[in-house]
N, C-alpha and C positions, 0 to 999 in steps of 0.2 A: 842358881848357878850364874846366871847372867849378871845379877847385881854384884856378886862377888868378883867376877871378872872385870866389871866396870870399875870397881874400887881399886883393883890392882892395875888397871889401865891396859888390859890384855884384849883388845878387840871389842870394845863396847859397841853395841848396835847403834846407839844414838850419837856416837862420837863425832865431834868436829875437830878433834886433835890431829896434829900433823902425823902422818904415817901410820895411823891406826885403821886397820881394815875390819869390816864387820864379819869376815870369814877367816878361817885358818889358811895358812899358805897352801896346804894340799887342796882345799876347796877352791881357792882362788885359781889355782892352775887348772883344775878340772872344769871350772866355770868358763875360763878363757877358751879352753879347747872345745868345749861344747858349743859356745857361741860363735866360734870361727865357722861353723857350718850353716849359719843363718844366711839366707840369700841377700847379697849386697846389691842394692838398687843403683849404686853409683857406677857410671860408665867410665868416668875419669876422676882425677883428683882422689886417688886411693892411697895417698902417702901413708896414712895410718889405716891399718886393716880393720875390718868389721869386728873381729874378735876382741881386741883391746878396747875399742870404743864401747861395745855393748857390755863387756865385763865391768868396765869402770862405771858406766851408766847404771847397771844393775846393783853394784855395790853402793853407789851413791844413794840410790833410792832406798836400799836396805839400811843405810845410815841416816835416813830421814830427810833426804833432799826433796824439796817440794817443787822445784822448777829448774830450768836449764842453768840459771845463774848459780844455784847451789850445787848442781852437778859439776859445773866447771870449777867452782871453788874446791870441791872435794878432789877433783882430778889434780889441781895445782898443789894440793897438800901431800900428794904421794911422793915418796922418796925415789931416788934414781934406782935403787935396788928393786923396789916394787914395780916401777915402770918397766924395767928389764924383765922381771918375772911375768908381766902381762904381755910381753911381746912388742912393746913399743920400739920404734926405730932409735938407732944411735944418733946423737946430736952431731952436727957437722959445723966446722968453723967457716969463716968467710971464703976460704979456698976450697971448700968441699971435702976437707979431711975430717975423718971421724974424731970426735973428742972423747978421749978415754974416760969411761965411767959416767958419762952423761947421756941421758935419754930424753927424747922429745915427748913432752906432755901434750895430749890432744887439746886443741883450743876450743873455745866456745863454738866457733864456726864449724869445726869438724863434727861436733855432736849435732848441731843444728842442721847441717846439710845432709847428714845421714838420716836423721829422724824425720825431717821435713822435706825430703827429696821429692820433686815432682817429675812426672813423665811428660812427654810431649803434649799430651792432652790436658795438662795442668792438674792432674790428680796426684795425690800423694801415693808413692809406690813403695814405701817401706812396708814390708810384709809383717805386720804385727802378729798375725796368726802363726807364721813360721818362727818368729822370735819367742812367742808364748809356748809353742810346742817344744822348742829346744830348752827353754828355761824349765818347763814342766818336767821334761826328761831328766835334766840335771837334778832338779829338786827331788824327784822320785829316787834317783840313784843315791842321793845324799841321805835319804830317810833312814836307811839301814845303818849309816855311819854316825848318826846324831847321838845315839845312846852312848857309844864308846867315847865320843869326844867330850860329852858332859862329865864322864867319870874321871877323865885325866886331870 
């Protein structure tokens, strides 16, 4: 089924193409909402929430991103509609007015500072166990839906 979907260009798992996600829109939305509950170690500079950052990171890894540079490249290939669906902020012009139909794509630094955030003692304080628990919960919930999605 996956090979057939790749030939048609419908969400290939290894895709580097513009705007192609490794999951269906319903799964993207549920992934985003589940990852919004992961503990955010950042005390300030939260202009982009943890949910969109971790959802994009997770999808990039599912699409075969091997490092932060590839995660960032995956993020920049997302369309405005996909960024909106993921809960990213609306873009603003120089005067601070919202730009209709444009959304802010997370930068390399946004991913880096979330995943490599250090506390005052100099230790990394992104809770990987909490992220893994929420991701595992989401994957378990999707397990029952996998069969019906393959048949479509």
